[in-house]
ROKOL-621843 format. One record per residue (C-alpha): z, x, y; residue in three letters; residue number from 1. Coordinates in Angstrom, 3 decimals, always signed. Each point is the difference from the previous one (the first is absolute). Example, Ala and Ser with C-alpha at 12.3 -4.5 7.8 and 13.67 -1.06 7.14 Angstrom:
<w +7.800 u +12.300 v -4.500 r Ala k 1>
<w -0.660 u +1.370 v +3.440 r Ser k 2>
END
This chain:
<w -35.739 u -89.242 v +80.289 r Met k 1>
<w +0.180 u +3.600 v -0.956 r Ala k 2>
<w +0.323 u +0.784 v -3.714 r Glu k 3>
<w +3.348 u +1.664 v -1.124 r Glu k 4>
<w -0.227 u +2.767 v -2.629 r Ser k 5>
<w +2.933 u +0.396 v -2.299 r Tyr k 6>
<w +0.668 u +3.188 v -1.863 r Ser k 7>
<w +2.544 u +0.942 v -2.691 r Thr k 8>
<w +2.531 u +2.540 v +1.221 r Pro k 9>
<w +0.243 u +2.172 v -3.121 r Gly k 10>
<w -3.684 u +0.395 v -0.104 r Arg k 11>
<w -0.376 u +0.979 v +3.571 r Thr k 12>
<w +3.045 u +2.199 v +0.097 r Arg k 13>
<w -1.817 u +3.277 v -0.608 r Tyr k 14>
<w -3.353 u -1.341 v +0.871 r Ala k 15>
<w +0.519 u +0.139 v +3.761 r Asp k 16>
<w +1.032 u +3.526 v -0.105 r Leu k 17>
<w -2.552 u +2.786 v +0.684 r Pro k 18>
<w -1.016 u +2.286 v -2.986 r Pro k 19>
<w +1.693 u +3.221 v +1.282 r Asp k 20>
<w +3.489 u -1.888 v +0.235 r Arg k 21>
<w -0.392 u -1.488 v -3.241 r Leu k 22>
<w -0.549 u +3.367 v -1.643 r Thr k 23>
<w +2.999 u +1.312 v +1.739 r Arg k 24>
<w +2.261 u -2.682 v -1.347 r Cys k 25>
<w -1.145 u +0.564 v -3.553 r Met k 26>
<w +0.475 u +3.672 v +0.181 r Gly k 27>
<w +3.495 u -0.582 v +1.429 r Leu k 28>
<w +0.892 u -2.056 v -2.775 r Gly k 29>
<w -1.247 u +2.380 v -2.595 r Ser k 30>
<w +2.095 u +2.912 v +1.579 r Thr k 31>
<w +3.157 u -2.096 v +0.168 r Thr k 32>
<w -0.240 u -0.817 v -3.562 r Phe k 33>
<w -0.432 u +3.702 v -1.057 r Leu k 34>
<w +2.840 u +1.075 v +1.992 r Ile k 35>
<w +2.139 u -2.784 v -1.856 r Leu k 36>
<w -1.323 u +1.157 v -3.297 r Ala k 37>
<w +1.205 u +3.628 v +0.867 r Val k 38>
<w +3.319 u -0.981 v +1.052 r Leu k 39>
<w +0.584 u -2.099 v -3.202 r Ala k 40>
<w -1.015 u +2.872 v -2.172 r Leu k 41>
<w +2.442 u +2.244 v +1.978 r Gly k 42>
<w +2.743 u -1.705 v -1.605 r Phe k 43>
<w -1.276 u +0.560 v -3.456 r Val k 44>
<w +1.201 u +3.442 v -1.528 r Thr k 45>
<w -1.852 u +1.706 v -2.566 r Trp k 46>
<w +1.658 u +2.092 v -2.505 r Arg k 47>
<w -2.031 u +2.763 v -1.713 r Ile k 48>
<w +1.650 u +1.601 v -3.002 r Val k 49>
<w -1.004 u +3.540 v -0.290 r Pro k 50>
<w -1.535 u +0.971 v -3.198 r Ala k 51>
<w +2.404 u +2.093 v -2.205 r Ala k 52>
<w -1.002 u +3.747 v +0.670 r Ala k 53>
<w -1.457 u +1.409 v -3.158 r Glu k 54>
<w +1.930 u +2.831 v -1.370 r Ser k 55>
<w -1.788 u +3.361 v +0.423 r Ser k 56>
<w +2.008 u +1.801 v -2.634 r Arg k 57>
<w -2.307 u +0.630 v -3.122 r Pro k 58>
<w +0.998 u -0.867 v -3.341 r Leu k 59>
<w +1.105 u +2.911 v -2.241 r Leu k 60>
<w -0.523 u -0.313 v -3.569 r Leu k 61>
<w +2.125 u +2.302 v -2.115 r Glu k 62>
<w -1.328 u +0.934 v -3.578 r Phe k 63>
<w +2.845 u +0.581 v -2.388 r Lys k 64>
<w -0.801 u +1.494 v -3.427 r Pro k 65>
<w +1.377 u -2.109 v -2.999 r Pro k 66>
<w +3.107 u +1.261 v -1.713 r Ala k 67>
<w -0.851 u +2.963 v -2.165 r Ala k 68>
<w +0.916 u -0.757 v -3.710 r Pro k 69>
<w +2.842 u +2.141 v -1.290 r Pro k 70>
<w -1.241 u +3.231 v -1.587 r Glu k 71>
<w +0.624 u +0.161 v -3.768 r Pro k 72>
<w +2.510 u +2.097 v -1.421 r Asp k 73>
<w -1.572 u +2.965 v -1.845 r Met k 74>
<w +2.271 u +0.586 v -2.943 r Gln k 75>
<w -0.559 u +3.325 v -1.652 r Val k 76>
<w +0.284 u -0.187 v -3.870 r Pro k 77>
<w +3.045 u +1.637 v -1.307 r Glu k 78>
<w -0.040 u +2.971 v -2.093 r Gly k 79>
<w +0.994 u +0.300 v -3.639 r Pro k 80>
<w +3.833 u -0.330 v -0.006 r Arg k 81>
<w +1.928 u +2.963 v -1.541 r Gln k 82>
<w +1.871 u -1.008 v -2.948 r Val k 83>
<w +2.900 u +2.466 v -0.807 r Glu k 84>
<w -0.007 u +0.791 v -3.617 r Gln k 85>
<w +3.344 u -0.220 v -1.450 r Lys k 86>
<w +0.963 u +2.799 v -2.430 r Ala k 87>
<w +0.475 u -1.418 v -3.397 r Gln k 88>
<w +3.594 u +0.404 v -1.010 r Ala k 89>
<w -0.164 u +2.665 v -2.808 r Gln k 90>
<w +2.299 u -0.891 v -2.979 r Pro k 91>
<w +3.126 u +2.093 v +0.045 r Glu k 92>
<w -0.117 u +2.539 v -2.853 r Ser k 93>
<w +2.685 u -0.644 v -2.433 r Ser k 94>
<w +1.978 u +3.113 v -1.043 r Glu k 95>
<w -0.820 u +0.679 v -3.558 r Ala k 96>
<w +3.078 u +0.362 v -2.367 r Pro k 97>
<w +0.911 u +3.623 v -0.821 r Pro k 98>
<w -1.466 u +1.110 v -3.345 r Pro k 99>
<w +2.086 u +0.272 v -2.905 r Leu k 100>
<w +0.902 u +3.303 v -0.900 r Glu k 101>
<w -0.624 u +0.827 v -3.704 r Pro k 102>
<w +2.761 u +1.188 v -2.248 r Glu k 103>
<w +0.094 u +3.599 v -0.514 r Ser k 104>
<w -1.354 u +0.899 v -3.508 r Asn k 105>
<w +0.534 u +3.561 v -0.745 r Pro k 106>
<w -2.689 u -0.160 v -2.678 r Ser k 107>
<w -2.738 u -1.262 v +2.130 r Val k 108>
<w -1.238 u +2.077 v +2.834 r Pro k 109>
<w -0.422 u -1.806 v +3.116 r Ser k 110>
<w -3.570 u +0.035 v +1.528 r Ser k 111>
<w -0.396 u +1.175 v +3.496 r Pro k 112>
<w -0.054 u -2.980 v +2.401 r Ala k 113>
<w -3.228 u -0.660 v +1.898 r Arg k 114>
<w +0.000 u +0.222 v +3.684 r Pro k 115>
<w -0.364 u -3.656 v +1.613 r Pro k 116>
<w -3.341 u -0.838 v +1.268 r Ala k 117>
<w -0.324 u -0.066 v +3.661 r Glu k 118>
<w -0.747 u -3.378 v +1.300 r Pro k 119>
<w -3.451 u -0.346 v +1.606 r Ala k 120>
<w +0.443 u -0.533 v +3.859 r Ser k 121>
<w -1.975 u -3.252 v +0.903 r Val k 122>
<w -1.031 u -0.108 v +3.463 r Ala k 123>
<w -0.168 u -3.297 v +1.295 r Glu k 124>
<w -2.979 u -0.915 v +2.256 r Ala k 125>
<w +1.150 u -1.359 v +3.228 r Val k 126>
<w -2.644 u -2.328 v +1.544 r Pro k 127>
<w -1.127 u +1.337 v +3.581 r Glu k 128>
<w +0.438 u -2.843 v +2.642 r Thr k 129>
<w -2.290 u +0.269 v +3.062 r Thr k 130>
<w +0.403 u -1.929 v +3.411 r Ala k 131>
<w -2.775 u -2.744 v +0.445 r Pro k 132>
<w -2.882 u +1.181 v +2.216 r Arg k 133>
<w -0.448 u -1.657 v +3.498 r Ser k 134>
<w -2.877 u -2.449 v -0.317 r Leu k 135>
<w -2.627 u +0.360 v +2.782 r Pro k 136>
<w -0.902 u -2.938 v +2.270 r Ala k 137>
<w -2.199 u -2.623 v -1.605 r Pro k 138>
<w -3.628 u +0.582 v +0.997 r Pro k 139>
<w -0.444 u -3.365 v +1.688 r Ala k 140>
<w +2.962 u +0.610 v +2.191 r Glu k 141>
<w -1.251 u +3.490 v +0.879 r Arg k 142>
<w -3.558 u -1.300 v +0.807 r Ala k 143>
<w +1.648 u -2.890 v +2.086 r Ala k 144>
<w +1.634 u +2.555 v +2.236 r Asn k 145>
<w -3.009 u +2.258 v +0.229 r Asp k 146>
<w -1.976 u -3.106 v +1.018 r Ala k 147>
<w +2.418 u -0.954 v +2.658 r Lys k 148>
<w +0.049 u +3.460 v +1.449 r Val k 149>
<w -3.728 u +0.339 v -0.135 r Thr k 150>
<w -0.615 u -3.427 v +1.792 r Trp k 151>
<w +2.350 u +0.783 v +2.857 r Glu k 152>
<w -1.703 u +3.456 v +0.405 r Ala k 153>
<w -3.347 u -1.796 v +0.055 r Leu k 154>
<w +1.153 u -2.371 v +2.574 r Leu k 155>
<w +1.182 u +2.767 v +2.266 r Leu k 156>
<w -3.138 u +2.129 v -0.513 r Ser k 157>
<w -2.216 u -3.155 v +0.826 r His k 158>
<w +1.961 u -0.812 v +3.133 r Met k 159>
<w -0.346 u +3.689 v +1.223 r Glu k 160>
<w -3.771 u -0.468 v +0.221 r Arg k 161>
<w +0.401 u -2.744 v +2.471 r Tyr k 162>
<w +2.630 u +1.502 v +2.462 r Arg k 163>
<w -1.199 u +0.719 v +3.463 r Arg k 164>
<w +1.872 u +1.912 v +2.553 r Tyr k 165>
<w -0.061 u -1.585 v +3.388 r Pro k 166>
<w -1.640 u +2.201 v +2.498 r Ala k 167>
<w +2.272 u -0.988 v +2.852 r Thr k 168>
<w +3.318 u +0.609 v -1.963 r Ala k 169>
<w -1.589 u +3.517 v -1.247 r Arg k 170>
<w -0.462 u +0.831 v +3.703 r Ser k 171>
<w +3.387 u -0.868 v +0.928 r Arg k 172>
<w +1.446 u +1.887 v -2.931 r Gly k 173>
<w +1.552 u -3.104 v -1.600 r Glu k 174>
<w +1.058 u +0.596 v -3.716 r Gln k 175>
<w +1.914 u -1.909 v -2.556 r Gly k 176>
<w +0.084 u -1.983 v -3.234 r Ile k 177>
<w -0.411 u -3.714 v -0.095 r Ala k 178>
<w +1.276 u -1.906 v -2.986 r Tyr k 179>
<w -2.136 u -3.026 v -0.724 r Val k 180>
<w +1.469 u -2.853 v -2.251 r Gln k 181>
<w -2.950 u -2.090 v -1.205 r Phe k 182>
<w -0.767 u -2.755 v -2.834 r Thr k 183>
<w -3.044 u +0.327 v -2.148 r Met k 184>
<w -1.419 u -2.096 v -2.957 r Asn k 185>
<w -1.482 u +1.199 v -3.206 r Arg k 186>
<w -3.376 u +0.080 v +1.457 r Glu k 187>
<w +0.942 u +2.530 v +2.615 r Gly k 188>
<w +0.070 u -2.316 v +3.003 r Arg k 189>
<w +2.797 u +0.321 v +2.603 r Val k 190>
<w +1.956 u -3.286 v +0.557 r Leu k 191>
<w +2.179 u +1.288 v +2.721 r Ser k 192>
<w +0.971 u +3.217 v +1.613 r Ala k 193>
<w +2.654 u +1.132 v +2.652 r Arg k 194>
<w +1.559 u +3.182 v +1.237 r Ile k 195>
<w +3.177 u +0.648 v -2.090 r Gly k 196>
<w +1.207 u +2.991 v +2.009 r Arg k 197>
<w -1.833 u +1.263 v +3.328 r Ser k 198>
<w -1.246 u +3.254 v +0.407 r Ser k 199>
<w +1.239 u +0.005 v +3.769 r Gly k 200>
<w -3.488 u -0.566 v +1.475 r Ser k 201>
<w -1.862 u -3.424 v +0.250 r Ala k 202>
<w -3.446 u +1.571 v -0.285 r Leu k 203>
<w +1.086 u +1.721 v -3.335 r Leu k 204>
<w +1.604 u -3.363 v -1.196 r Asp k 205>
<w -3.146 u -1.797 v +0.586 r Gly k 206>
<w -2.233 u +2.715 v -1.849 r Ala k 207>
<w +2.093 u -0.364 v -2.947 r Ala k 208>
<w -0.305 u -3.637 v -0.261 r Leu k 209>
<w -3.742 u +0.457 v +0.607 r Ala k 210>
<w -0.191 u +2.422 v -2.822 r Thr k 211>
<w +1.287 u -2.554 v -2.509 r Ile k 212>
<w -2.389 u -2.752 v +0.909 r Arg k 213>
<w -2.816 u +2.474 v +0.257 r Arg k 214>
<w +0.610 u +1.188 v -3.496 r Ala k 215>
<w -0.654 u -3.292 v -1.681 r Gln k 216>
<w -0.599 u -0.725 v -2.704 r Pro k 217>
<w +2.791 u +2.109 v -1.261 r Leu k 218>
<w +0.267 u +1.230 v -3.698 r Pro k 219>
<w +0.632 u -2.791 v -2.365 r Ala k 220>
<w +3.754 u -0.484 v -1.148 r Ile k 221>
<w +0.329 u +0.850 v -3.565 r Pro k 222>
<w +0.330 u -2.740 v -2.577 r Ala k 223>
<w +3.612 u +0.931 v -0.945 r Asp k 224>
<w +1.221 u -0.474 v +3.599 r Arg k 225>
<w +0.551 u -3.503 v +1.569 r Pro k 226>
<w -2.124 u -1.534 v +2.561 r Asp k 227>
<w +0.272 u +0.329 v +2.969 r Pro k 228>
<w +1.523 u +3.288 v +0.803 r Gln k 229>
<w +2.034 u +0.762 v +3.014 r Arg k 230>
<w -0.243 u +3.817 v +0.938 r Leu k 231>
<w +1.325 u +2.330 v +2.793 r Thr k 232>
<w -2.630 u +2.977 v +0.716 r Val k 233>
<w +0.576 u +2.806 v +2.451 r Pro k 234>
<w -2.922 u +0.729 v +2.308 r Val k 235>
<w +0.380 u +3.518 v +1.571 r Glu k 236>
<w -1.454 u +1.260 v +3.363 r Phe k 237>
<w +0.275 u +3.484 v +0.566 r Phe k 238>
<w -2.229 u +2.436 v +2.091 r Thr k 239>
<w +0.670 u +2.941 v -2.018 r Gln k 240>
END
């Protein structure tokens, strides 16, 4: 009797297939899985929050000078007061009683009467009053004013050495005065600078600002003036 062979269906399901067909079945299953995964991702929405755009505007720092202390009132000492001298009241002269006439005596000759003596004229000295002289300004105040004028003149002459006339502006015949407003500290460093009044030419305005920065350090601020100082300086550009 012939022997019967028994085999398990699950074990022989792919065993009976040739190798090429088995490879194709596995590849088809992998492709189907990838397609299903892509379709599932299609229903999922991703929201990307754009980052906030950075502001390109630069920060501007404004330097403000401290409030200057009030200037002390310079009081000029008063001159000597004029005191009016009151004339002393002179006592009224009492009239002398008339002299008694002597009785006439014929036996006694009458002696000639002497002429009365003239009263001596007494000249009263009247004191001379003069107006008080105007007092000159105190030396300290005059020295402070001189120092102020001297420092400002020194500042302008110092900046004059660093002024440069742009060649392009000169060739175009551009002229004008640029007023520069700047703030400086006691050591002569420029804290900020800008054009207060334009000269009408961008080249000349830029040259005026460059003059302020090129002239650093500026002459130091005097000790009697507050720190920092905010000034306005004219920078002239003329071909003649």
